[in-house]
C-alpha positions in Angstrom: 178.2 75.9 59.5 177.4 72.7 61.3 173.9 71.4 61.2 173.3 72.7 64.7 174.5 76.1 63.7 172.3 76.1 60.7 169.3 75.2 62.8 170.1 77.9 65.4 170.6 80.5 62.7 167.3 79.8 60.8 164.5 82.0 62.1 161.2 83.1 60.5 162.1 86.6 59.4 159.4 89.2 59.3 161.3 92.1 57.8 164.2 92.0 55.4 166.9 94.5 54.7 165.9 96.5 51.6 169.6 97.5 51.0 170.9 93.9 50.7 170.3 91.8 47.6 170.6 88.0 47.4 172.0 86.0 44.5 169.3 84.3 42.5 171.7 81.6 41.4 172.4 80.7 45.0 168.7 80.6 45.7 168.2 78.4 42.7 171.0 76.0 44.0 169.1 75.8 47.3 165.9 74.8 45.4 167.9 72.2 43.6 169.1 70.8 47.0 165.4 70.7 48.1 164.7 68.2 45.3 166.9 65.7 47.3 164.3 65.7 50.1 162.7 62.4 51.0 159.2 62.0 49.5 156.5 59.4 49.5 157.2 56.6 47.0 159.7 59.0 45.3 156.7 60.3 43.3 158.0 63.9 43.6 154.6 65.5 43.1 155.9 69.0 43.6 157.0 72.1 41.7 159.0 75.1 42.8 158.3 78.6 41.5 161.3 80.9 42.0 160.1 84.5 41.9 162.6 87.3 41.1 160.6 89.7 39.0 159.7 92.8 41.0 156.2 93.2 39.6 155.3 89.6 40.3 156.8 89.8 43.8 154.5 92.7 44.4 151.5 90.7 43.2 152.4 87.7 45.3 153.0 89.9 48.4 149.5 91.3 48.0 148.1 87.7 47.7 150.0 87.0 50.9 147.9 89.6 52.7 150.6 92.3 52.4 152.4 90.9 55.5 155.9 92.4 55.9 157.6 89.0 55.4 156.2 89.2 51.8 156.4 93.0 51.1 160.0 93.3 52.1 161.2 90.0 50.5 163.9 90.2 47.8 162.8 86.9 46.2 160.2 84.2 46.9 159.8 80.5 46.3 156.3 79.1 46.0 156.0 75.4 46.8 153.3 73.7 44.8 151.8 70.2 45.0 151.0 68.4 41.7 148.9 65.4 42.6 147.3 65.7 39.2 150.6 64.6 37.6 150.7 61.3 39.5 150.2 59.1 36.4 153.0 60.8 34.5 155.4 60.6 37.5 154.5 57.0 38.2 155.3 56.0 34.6 158.6 57.8 34.8 159.5 56.2 38.2 158.6 52.7 36.8 160.9 53.2 33.9 163.8 54.4 36.2 163.3 51.6 38.7 163.3 48.9 36.0 166.5 50.3 34.7 167.9 50.3 38.2 167.0 46.6 38.6 168.7 45.8 35.2 171.8 47.7 36.3 172.2 46.6 39.9 170.5 43.3 40.4 171.7 39.8 39.6 170.3 38.5 36.2 168.2 35.9 37.9 166.4 38.6 39.9 165.6 40.9 36.9 162.2 39.5 36.0 160.8 39.3 39.5 162.0 42.7 40.7 161.0 44.4 37.4 157.5 42.9 37.7 157.3 44.2 41.3 158.1 47.8 40.2 155.7 47.6 37.2 152.9 46.5 39.6 153.8 49.2 42.1 154.0 52.2 39.8 151.8 50.8 37.1 148.9 49.8 39.3 149.2 50.7 43.0 150.3 54.4 42.7 147.6 55.3 40.1 145.0 53.4 42.3 146.1 55.4 45.5 146.3 58.8 43.9 143.2 58.7 41.7 140.6 61.3 42.8 136.9 61.1 41.8 134.7 63.4 44.0 135.6 61.4 47.1 134.2 58.1 45.7 137.5 56.6 44.8 138.9 57.3 48.3 135.8 55.8 49.9 136.2 52.6 48.0 139.9 52.4 48.9 139.0 53.0 52.5 136.6 50.0 52.6 139.1 47.8 50.9 141.9 48.8 53.3 139.8 48.2 56.4 138.8 44.8 55.2 142.3 43.8 54.4 143.6 45.1 57.7 141.6 42.4 59.5 144.0 39.8 58.1 147.3 41.8 57.9 148.8 45.2 58.8 147.5 47.7 56.3 147.9 51.4 55.6 144.5 52.8 56.4 145.0 56.4 55.4 144.0 55.9 51.7 141.1 58.3 51.3 141.4 61.1 48.7 142.0 63.6 51.6 144.7 61.2 53.0 146.6 61.1 49.7 146.4 64.9 49.5 147.9 65.2 53.0 150.7 62.9 51.9 151.6 65.1 48.9 151.6 68.2 51.1 153.8 66.6 53.7 156.2 65.6 51.0 156.3 69.2 49.7 156.7 70.6 53.2 159.8 68.4 53.6 161.3 70.0 50.5 160.4 73.5 51.8 162.3 72.7 55.1 165.3 71.4 53.2 165.3 74.6 51.1 165.2 76.9 54.2 168.0 75.0 55.8 170.1 75.3 52.6 169.4 79.0 52.5 170.5 79.4 56.1 173.8 77.6 55.3 174.3 80.3 52.6 173.7 83.0 55.2 170.3 83.9 53.7 167.0 84.2 55.6 163.5 82.9 54.9 160.0 82.9 56.3 157.5 80.1 55.5 154.0 81.6 54.9 150.7 79.9 55.0 148.7 83.1 55.2 147.7 83.7 51.6 144.8 83.9 49.2 145.3 80.7 47.2 143.0 81.7 44.4 144.7 84.9 43.7 148.1 83.3 44.1 147.3 80.5 41.6 146.1 83.2 39.2 149.4 85.1 39.4 151.4 81.9 38.8 148.9 80.7 36.1 148.6 77.3 37.9 146.2 74.6 36.6 143.2 73.5 38.6 144.9 70.4 39.9 147.8 72.3 41.4 147.7 73.4 45.1 149.8 75.9 47.0 151.7 74.2 49.9 153.5 77.3 51.2 155.2 80.5 50.1 158.8 81.1 51.4 160.0 84.6 51.3 163.8 85.2 51.0 166.2 88.0 51.9 168.7 89.1 54.6 167.2 89.9 57.9 167.0 93.2 59.7 167.6 93.0 63.4 163.9 93.9 64.0 162.9 91.2 61.5 163.2 88.5 64.1 160.5 88.9 66.6 162.1 88.2 70.0 163.8 85.2 71.4 163.0 81.7 70.1 160.4 80.0 72.2 159.8 76.3 72.4 157.8 74.1 74.8 159.9 72.3 77.4 161.5 69.3 75.8 160.0 67.0 78.5 156.5 68.0 77.4 157.0 66.7 73.9 159.5 63.9 74.2 158.4 60.4 74.8 160.8 57.4 75.2 159.0 54.0 74.8 
């Protein structure tokens, strides 16, 4: 399918066909494609839990308030943010970027460019993602607002702001996954209606992990799509400046 056909095909499906299975390896390949999604500073603070076990599916469906999108799903993918892993990921990215510099930059640029990446991932990223009861974000906020007097500066640096960034990144991956599934002829439904505490317990997630969304998967029944797609008139949301 073309991209336009994929976008037109993708709908949030509320009821899946119980008689039709989907290939877990194809779903896994769509999750792998989701890892190619753009993400802030390439930190990749996400994890993807592919649920195929029937007993676990039932538990997750209950945590998702027993909505039909969950109870009729053949498989599910839970998109999880891992801001708590920021130091580990920053260290990995610093090593990869330095290698990238050594491989692709002129010799005379190696030291300067390597130093820049070591500063960015060794100092800046840990500084931006550190959380300490809101205090760290408050101090970052003060610093950013002072610096913005003299130069353009990112002002969204509070602890809640960094959390939003991680969730936006994870949502991009979820959208890529759903489009990849649509290209395979499979259907999905993104769900934000769930009991996060119960869901984390089912998946045995650590305290620092957060649920971004649950995407149910299957093949739609005709009644599984609730009516025609509705969007606001384009003129109401489009601005050309």
